[in-house]
RODO-2510 file (C-alpha; in nm, 4 decimals, decimal comma):
residues 392
     n   res          X          Y          Z
     1     x     1,3724     1,6556    -3,1049
     2     x     1,0266     1,5176    -3,1836
     3     x     0,9674     1,1723    -3,3251
     4     x     0,6651     0,9609    -3,3997
     5     x     0,5880     0,6611    -3,1894
     6     x     0,7838     0,3602    -3,3023
     7     x     0,6101     0,1332    -3,5554
     8     x     0,6434    -0,1446    -3,3016
     9     x     0,4681     0,0376    -3,0173
    10     x     0,1419     0,2210    -2,9606
    11     x    -0,0089     0,4249    -2,6805
    12     x    -0,3445     0,3018    -2,5523
    13     x    -0,5996     0,4660    -2,3254
    14     x    -0,7866     0,2303    -2,0923
    15     x    -1,1673     0,2308    -2,1065
    16     x    -1,2258     0,1030    -1,7522
    17     x    -1,0543     0,0115    -1,4249
    18     x    -0,8963    -0,3305    -1,4656
    19     x    -0,6028    -0,5650    -1,4050
    20     x    -0,3484    -0,5806    -1,6886
    21     x     0,0044    -0,7190    -1,7410
    22     x     0,1152    -0,3651    -1,6492
    23     x    -0,0596    -0,3795    -1,3111
    24     x    -0,3842    -0,2140    -1,2079
    25     x    -0,4932     0,0619    -1,4416
    26     x    -0,7754     0,3111    -1,4149
    27     x    -1,0057     0,4496    -1,6788
    28     x    -0,8225     0,7197    -1,8738
    29     x    -0,4691     0,5960    -1,7959
    30     x    -0,2182     0,5976    -2,0829
    31     x     0,0188     0,3045    -2,1383
    32     x     0,2815     0,2366    -2,4036
    33     x     0,2710    -0,1215    -2,5304
    34     x     0,3525    -0,3275    -2,8390
    35     x     0,1001    -0,3473    -3,1189
    36     x     0,0646    -0,7212    -3,0654
    37     x    -0,0175    -0,6857    -2,6943
    38     x    -0,2472    -0,3912    -2,7593
    39     x    -0,4490    -0,5896    -3,0117
    40     x    -0,5746    -0,8352    -2,7491
    41     x    -0,7149    -0,5479    -2,5429
    42     x    -0,8447    -0,3542    -2,8443
    43     x    -1,0362    -0,6578    -2,9711
    44     x    -1,2121    -0,6911    -2,6348
    45     x    -1,2982    -0,3218    -2,6164
    46     x    -1,0873    -0,2661    -2,3041
    47     x    -0,8872     0,0213    -2,4515
    48     x    -0,8490     0,2395    -2,7607
    49     x    -0,5676     0,4265    -2,9340
    50     x    -0,6184     0,7999    -2,8744
    51     x    -0,5663     1,0467    -3,1564
    52     x    -0,3144     1,3321    -3,1614
    53     x    -0,0582     1,1701    -2,9329
    54     x     0,3024     1,2683    -3,0007
    55     x     0,6258     1,1521    -2,8412
    56     x     0,9287     1,3674    -2,7644
    57     x     1,2716     1,2252    -2,6776
    58     x     1,4683     1,4568    -2,4516
    59     x     1,8417     1,3914    -2,4554
    60     x     2,0065     1,0779    -2,3224
    61     x     1,7465     1,0302    -2,0497
    62     x     1,4980     0,8916    -2,3014
    63     x     1,2025     1,0817    -2,1569
    64     x     0,8768     1,0465    -2,3449
    65     x     0,6430     1,3432    -2,3429
    66     x     0,2899     1,2590    -2,4489
    67     x     0,0701     1,5483    -2,5559
    68     x    -0,2900     1,4503    -2,5053
    69     x    -0,6071     1,6530    -2,4517
    70     x    -0,4058     1,9734    -2,4150
    71     x    -0,1995     1,8241    -2,1328
    72     x     0,1524     1,6884    -2,1356
    73     x     0,2669     1,3713    -1,9619
    74     x     0,6201     1,2426    -1,9244
    75     x     0,7205     0,8761    -1,9001
    76     x     1,0433     0,6807    -1,8843
    77     x     1,0879     0,3717    -2,0949
    78     x     1,2665     0,0873    -1,9143
    79     x     1,4368     0,3324    -1,6794
    80     x     1,3631     0,4573    -1,3258
    81     x     1,2146     0,8038    -1,3437
    82     x     1,4730     1,0671    -1,2561
    83     x     1,2488     1,3720    -1,2738
    84     x     1,2410     1,5671    -0,9430
    85     x     0,9537     1,4945    -0,7082
    86     x     0,7743     1,7214    -0,4605
    87     x     0,7855     2,0070    -0,7071
    88     x     0,4377     2,1468    -0,6655
    89     x     0,4716     2,4361    -0,9077
    90     x     0,6490     2,2506    -1,1891
    91     x     0,5699     1,8790    -1,1809
    92     x     0,2733     1,6860    -1,0461
    93     x     0,2717     1,3139    -0,9867
    94     x    -0,0067     1,1736    -1,2023
    95     x    -0,0557     0,7996    -1,1497
    96     x     0,2201     0,6400    -1,3581
    97     x     0,3081     0,9687    -1,5327
    98     x     0,3842     1,3316    -1,4621
    99     x     0,1728     1,6181    -1,5888
   100     x     0,4211     1,8851    -1,6917
   101     x     0,3673     2,2624    -1,6721
   102     x     0,5774     2,4139    -1,8209
   103     x     0,8007     2,1819    -2,0238
   104     x     1,1105     2,4004    -2,0135
   105     x     1,2506     2,2725    -1,6815
   106     x     1,1906     1,9077    -1,7537
   107     x     1,4719     1,6860    -1,6296
   108     x     1,6517     1,9605    -1,4364
   109     x     1,6769     1,9184    -1,0565
   110     x     1,4481     2,1858    -0,9158
   111     x     1,4182     2,2959    -0,5565
   112     x     1,1066     2,1349    -0,4110
   113     x     0,8196     2,3209    -0,2533
   114     x     0,7465     2,1660     0,0871
   115     x     0,4451     2,2348     0,3081
   116     x     0,5516     2,0741     0,6374
   117     x     0,8448     2,0974     0,8749
   118     x     0,8661     1,7194     0,8585
   119     x     1,0881     1,7511     0,5510
   120     x     1,4318     1,9110     0,5535
   121     x     1,4395     2,1483     0,2594
   122     x     1,7790     2,2170     0,0964
   123     x     1,8902     2,5773     0,0882
   124     x     2,0260     2,5556    -0,2653
   125     x     1,9169     2,3708    -0,5743
   126     x     2,2549     2,1959    -0,5968
   127     x     2,1902     2,0330    -0,2569
   128     x     1,8974     1,8292    -0,3865
   129     x     2,0127     1,4667    -0,3803
   130     x     1,8461     1,1581    -0,5227
   131     x     1,7870     1,0017    -0,1809
   132     x     1,5262     1,0160     0,0943
   133     x     1,5537     0,8956     0,4537
   134     x     1,2170     0,8229     0,6145
   135     x     1,2055     0,8476     0,9931
   136     x     0,9132     0,6991     1,1844
   137     x     0,8545     0,5923     1,5430
   138     x     0,5269     0,4066     1,4782
   139     x     0,4240     0,0528     1,5635
   140     x     0,4562    -0,2525     1,3360
   141     x     0,1377    -0,2025     1,1340
   142     x     0,1954     0,1680     1,0754
   143     x     0,5626     0,1217     0,9824
   144     x     0,4587    -0,1395     0,7274
   145     x     0,2010     0,1013     0,5856
   146     x     0,4765     0,3616     0,5407
   147     x     0,6561     0,1386     0,2893
   148     x     0,4200     0,2684     0,0195
   149     x     0,6252     0,5901     0,0319
   150     x     0,9403     0,3941    -0,0495
   151     x     0,7758     0,2341    -0,3529
   152     x     0,6389     0,5685    -0,4729
   153     x     0,9761     0,7426    -0,4463
   154     x     1,1648     0,4478    -0,5968
   155     x     0,9364     0,4358    -0,8998
   156     x     1,0211     0,7951    -0,9835
   157     x     1,3952     0,7561    -0,9470
   158     x     1,4881     0,8050    -0,5811
   159     x     1,6618     0,5721    -0,3374
   160     x     1,5080     0,5342     0,0082
   161     x     1,6238     0,4314     0,3557
   162     x     1,4277     0,3948     0,6811
   163     x     1,5102     0,4928     1,0391
   164     x     1,2713     0,3087     1,2730
   165     x     1,2733     0,1163     1,6009
   166     x     1,5284    -0,1701     1,5779
   167     x     1,2624    -0,4398     1,6169
   168     x     1,0805    -0,3075     1,3078
   169     x     1,3741    -0,3473     1,0696
   170     x     1,2894    -0,6999     0,9554
   171     x     0,9730    -0,5640     0,7916
   172     x     1,2035    -0,4254     0,5208
   173     x     1,3987    -0,7439     0,4477
   174     x     1,4083    -0,8354     0,0787
   175     x     1,2321    -0,5103    -0,0160
   176     x     1,3767    -0,3843    -0,3482
   177     x     1,2471    -0,0300    -0,2843
   178     x     1,4564     0,0221     0,0310
   179     x     1,8322     0,0482    -0,0121
   180     x     1,9289     0,0643     0,3554
   181     x     1,7830     0,0142     0,7021
   182     x     1,8906     0,2104     1,0073
   183     x     2,1570     0,4165     0,8221
   184     x     2,4226     0,5620     1,0509
   185     x     2,4230     0,8892     0,8592
   186     x     2,1208     1,0644     0,7115
   187     x     2,1808     1,1788     0,3553
   188     x     1,9693     1,3670     0,1021
   189     x     1,6241     1,4739     0,2174
   190     x     1,4575     1,3523     0,5365
   191     x     1,0878     1,2808     0,5755
   192     x     0,9919     1,2720     0,9436
   193     x     0,6507     1,1060     0,9572
   194     x     0,6235     1,1695     1,3313
   195     x     0,5767     1,5395     1,2538
   196     x     0,2835     1,4797     1,0195
   197     x    -0,0397     1,4694     1,2212
   198     x    -0,2449     1,1660     1,1206
   199     x    -0,4125     1,0257     1,4312
   200     x    -0,6868     1,2872     1,4565
   201     x    -0,7438     1,2686     1,0799
   202     x    -0,7975     0,8920     1,0877
   203     x    -1,0638     0,9583     1,3512
   204     x    -1,2434     1,1426     1,0698
   205     x    -1,2022     0,8494     0,8295
   206     x    -0,8937     0,9906     0,6531
   207     x    -0,6322     0,7187     0,5968
   208     x    -0,2848     0,8149     0,7207
   209     x    -0,1260     0,6740     0,4046
   210     x    -0,3170     0,9295     0,1974
   211     x    -0,2164     1,2062     0,4387
   212     x     0,1523     1,1168     0,4166
   213     x     0,1455     1,1161     0,0370
   214     x    -0,0423     1,4443     0,0240
   215     x     0,1891     1,6217     0,2636
   216     x     0,5012     1,5338     0,0642
   217     x     0,3393     1,6334    -0,2667
   218     x     0,2548     1,2865    -0,4003
   219     x    -0,1203     1,2801    -0,3463
   220     x    -0,1824     1,1282    -0,6909
   221     x     0,0502     0,8330    -0,6359
   222     x    -0,0799     0,4977    -0,7573
   223     x     0,1199     0,3154    -0,4866
   224     x    -0,0864     0,3217    -0,1673
   225     x    -0,0634    -0,0250    -0,0210
   226     x     0,2379    -0,1513     0,1795
   227     x     0,5207    -0,3344     0,0062
   228     x     0,6359    -0,6600     0,1648
   229     x     0,8400    -0,9376     0,0017
   230     x     0,8955    -1,2820     0,1601
   231     x     1,2203    -1,4527     0,0604
   232     x     1,2296    -1,7827    -0,1298
   233     x     1,3385    -1,9613     0,1890
   234     x     1,0469    -1,8136     0,3813
   235     x     0,8027    -1,9140     0,1085
   236     x     0,9454    -2,2661     0,1107
   237     x     0,8879    -2,2805     0,4868
   238     x     0,5292    -2,1594     0,4385
   239     x     0,4686    -2,4364     0,1826
   240     x     0,5301    -2,6838     0,4621
   241     x     0,2625    -2,5196     0,6789
   242     x    -0,0147    -2,4323     0,4319
   243     x    -0,1796    -2,7334     0,2667
   244     x    -0,2371    -2,7071    -0,1076
   245     x    -0,5245    -2,9555    -0,1197
   246     x    -0,7440    -2,7595     0,1228
   247     x    -0,8870    -2,4111     0,1474
   248     x    -0,6519    -2,2538     0,4019
   249     x    -0,7698    -1,9840     0,6429
   250     x    -0,5322    -1,7957     0,8708
   251     x    -0,6759    -1,6617     1,1971
   252     x    -0,5064    -1,3675     1,3671
   253     x    -0,6539    -1,3797     1,7153
   254     x    -0,4479    -1,1173     1,9001
   255     x    -0,4609    -0,7379     1,8741
   256     x    -0,2370    -0,4722     2,0282
   257     x    -0,4929    -0,4095     2,3066
   258     x    -0,7821    -0,6164     2,4466
   259     x    -1,0367    -0,3586     2,3337
   260     x    -0,9703    -0,4405     1,9663
   261     x    -0,9612    -0,8182     2,0164
   262     x    -1,2614    -1,0136     1,8817
   263     x    -1,3436    -1,2772     2,1483
   264     x    -1,5040    -1,5534     1,9393
   265     x    -1,2108    -1,6975     1,7448
   266     x    -1,2264    -2,0357     1,9212
   267     x    -1,5898    -2,0822     1,8179
   268     x    -1,5119    -1,9623     1,4659
   269     x    -1,2192    -2,2039     1,4314
   270     x    -1,4413    -2,5031     1,5204
   271     x    -1,6872    -2,4067     1,2463
   272     x    -1,4197    -2,3460     0,9829
   273     x    -1,2297    -2,6711     1,0501
   274     x    -1,5187    -2,8697     0,9051
   275     x    -1,4158    -2,7931     0,5471
   276     x    -1,0970    -2,5839     0,5664
   277     x    -0,7466    -2,5861     0,7035
   278     x    -0,7295    -2,3398     0,9931
   279     x    -0,3924    -2,1866     1,0864
   280     x    -0,3645    -1,9844     1,4062
   281     x    -0,1174    -1,7228     1,2900
   282     x    -0,0311    -1,5913     1,6361
   283     x    -0,0269    -1,9237     1,8219
   284     x     0,1845    -1,9207     2,1371
   285     x     0,4227    -2,2036     2,2340
   286     x     0,5881    -2,1762     2,5757
   287     x     0,5038    -1,8049     2,5933
   288     x     0,6581    -1,7339     2,2542
   289     x     0,4986    -1,6985     1,9141
   290     x     0,5252    -2,0158     1,7107
   291     x     0,6117    -1,8226     1,3920
   292     x     0,8606    -1,5416     1,3503
   293     x     0,7472    -1,2206     1,1867
   294     x     0,9089    -1,3138     0,8555
   295     x     0,7604    -1,6647     0,8614
   296     x     0,4229    -1,5108     0,9390
   297     x     0,4347    -1,2865     0,6325
   298     x     0,5168    -1,5827     0,4079
   299     x     0,2382    -1,7975     0,5570
   300     x    -0,0142    -1,5174     0,5068
   301     x     0,0939    -1,4881     0,1434
   302     x     0,0163    -1,8599     0,0941
   303     x    -0,3232    -1,8582     0,2711
   304     x    -0,6457    -1,8474     0,0715
   305     x    -0,8046    -1,6186     0,3302
   306     x    -0,7061    -1,4365     0,6490
   307     x    -0,9462    -1,3308     0,9251
   308     x    -0,7915    -1,0786     1,1601
   309     x    -0,8413    -0,8084     1,4189
   310     x    -0,7252    -0,4551     1,3418
   311     x    -0,3566    -0,5493     1,3659
   312     x    -0,0295    -0,5917     1,1750
   313     x    -0,1598    -0,9070     1,0056
   314     x    -0,4364    -0,7065     0,8395
   315     x    -0,1724    -0,4912     0,6690
   316     x     0,0478    -0,7904     0,5862
   317     x    -0,2473    -0,9535     0,4088
   318     x    -0,3141    -0,6300     0,2221
   319     x     0,0518    -0,6002     0,1218
   320     x     0,0667    -0,9496    -0,0329
   321     x    -0,2881    -0,9338    -0,1799
   322     x    -0,4249    -1,2202     0,0293
   323     x    -0,8068    -1,2000     0,0628
   324     x    -0,8859    -1,0825     0,4123
   325     x    -1,1732    -1,0179     0,6527
   326     x    -1,0961    -0,7416     0,9026
   327     x    -1,2897    -0,7195     1,2303
   328     x    -1,3320    -0,3620     1,3540
   329     x    -1,4968    -0,1961     1,6505
   330     x    -1,4169     0,1632     1,7441
   331     x    -1,1863     0,2180     1,4433
   332     x    -1,3043     0,2817     1,0864
   333     x    -1,2857    -0,0492     0,8979
   334     x    -1,3558     0,0932     0,5524
   335     x    -1,0881     0,3556     0,6098
   336     x    -0,8281     0,0973     0,7110
   337     x    -0,8848    -0,1366     0,4146
   338     x    -0,9434     0,1163     0,1374
   339     x    -0,6019     0,0419    -0,0162
   340     x    -0,6565    -0,3351     0,0021
   341     x    -0,8861    -0,4425    -0,2849
   342     x    -0,9178    -0,8015    -0,1577
   343     x    -1,0101    -0,7111     0,2001
   344     x    -1,3605    -0,6803     0,3490
   345     x    -1,4203    -0,4827     0,6687
   346     x    -1,6820    -0,6072     0,9157
   347     x    -1,7755    -0,3165     1,1404
   348     x    -1,9241    -0,3874     1,4827
   349     x    -2,1974    -0,1372     1,5622
   350     x    -2,2170     0,0558     1,8843
   351     x    -2,5176    -0,0167     2,1064
   352     x    -2,6203     0,3472     2,0873
   353     x    -2,5994     0,3369     1,7061
   354     x    -2,3054     0,5754     1,6633
   355     x    -2,0226     0,5749     1,4086
   356     x    -1,6874     0,4327     1,5267
   357     x    -1,5851     0,6439     1,8262
   358     x    -1,2098     0,6151     1,7595
   359     x    -1,0820     0,5632     2,1132
   360     x    -1,3192     0,8171     2,2715
   361     x    -1,4994     0,5182     2,4290
   362     x    -1,8472     0,6606     2,4765
   363     x    -1,9449     0,3173     2,6090
   364     x    -1,7343     0,3784     2,9201
   365     x    -1,5439     0,0497     2,8847
   366     x    -1,1790     0,0121     2,9780
   367     x    -0,9943    -0,0239     2,6482
   368     x    -0,7120    -0,2199     2,8133
   369     x    -0,9282    -0,4715     3,0000
   370     x    -1,1770    -0,6367     2,7655
   371     x    -1,3122    -0,6359     2,4104
   372     x    -1,5363    -0,3367     2,3468
   373     x    -1,9118    -0,3920     2,2964
   374     x    -1,8849    -0,2889     1,9306
   375     x    -1,6231    -0,5592     1,8677
   376     x    -1,8384    -0,8187     2,0452
   377     x    -2,1328    -0,7150     1,8263
   378     x    -1,9772    -0,8962     1,5262
   379     x    -2,1316    -1,2439     1,5396
   380     x    -1,9707    -1,5702     1,4354
   381     x    -2,2576    -1,6248     1,1885
   382     x    -2,1779    -1,2915     1,0197
   383     x    -1,8142    -1,3929     0,9750
   384     x    -1,9094    -1,7393     0,8426
   385     x    -2,1521    -1,5853     0,5912
   386     x    -1,8789    -1,3483     0,4712
   387     x    -1,6333    -1,6378     0,4368
   388     x    -1,8868    -1,8326     0,2258
   389     x    -1,9431    -1,5304    -0,0003
   390     x    -1,5692    -1,4900    -0,0539
   391     x    -1,5275    -1,8612    -0,1327
   392     x    -1,8103    -1,8715    -0,3855
***
């Protein structure tokens, strides 16, 4: 059954990349909105109403099919999307919509086409269940980065659980996109991220998040940054740490190995304390971290700026959209922060003027003994200048 768009709603096409009440949109995206809300954007020239757009309602699922420029897109209105995912030859994830070819199978669970052994493929179409279990044996930062998969799958109608190292579980607390942590039984489909090769690709400046999404058939997903949600109690605790009357800067001074650790944080802190509140995020008290992981995430969300090594705190800042300066040596800074729009990467250059060597250590230094020469090449003055630019 085909109907016209309701008199109360219109479909707009965005003229440029921008922030909207519907989140970040890109030029060419289609969004359904009320006429009143659309008018404010139309008057400013930020969008227009495309011609020849029709809407089709398919059964009780209230699927909208927009025909535009000889392509068809399907949306849900006020409902999680329940269309099958990872269906390379029928459906393709297209930002916040699906491009549909052909339309005949729309809404019917279809056996997915899978490229890697990392996913358990059901033998029969009836076995396809609306649940994914994601298995991953990575470290804290990489496990947090994997939460973008949970958000992507949730937004199109799946439930998601994670199987990770026990100490990683608290990263998922209060996350609405993850229904269970460490499930005793694996149900539905399983995505084993350990079987998807990413390390060698990141050496070539290919972000592992993009690789994961591509290998499970979601390469056009709009959800690429981690999802992390402090609780109200954690945020209240952070309010007692971060001063509201001062520009607050969090310093993350420790990395997973000495080679990635920038050695000039003490000097930087002295300079910043002149006109800012400085919080040492990984401060030790009696050989223990002063803040728990959950407290740390809340404090980072309240900071005006975070300066960090290539570590978990970089990804926490990216997840909660806190402006961040990342300090990188032998790893690709621009690669690591490409999903974090408020993060700037400062890349220390090798003495022999080479690109980041990605653990090959052409300098001959022991990665587990001292900061690498490329990390030391980032001066305190360079960091201060970047801070001033971000504050202005």
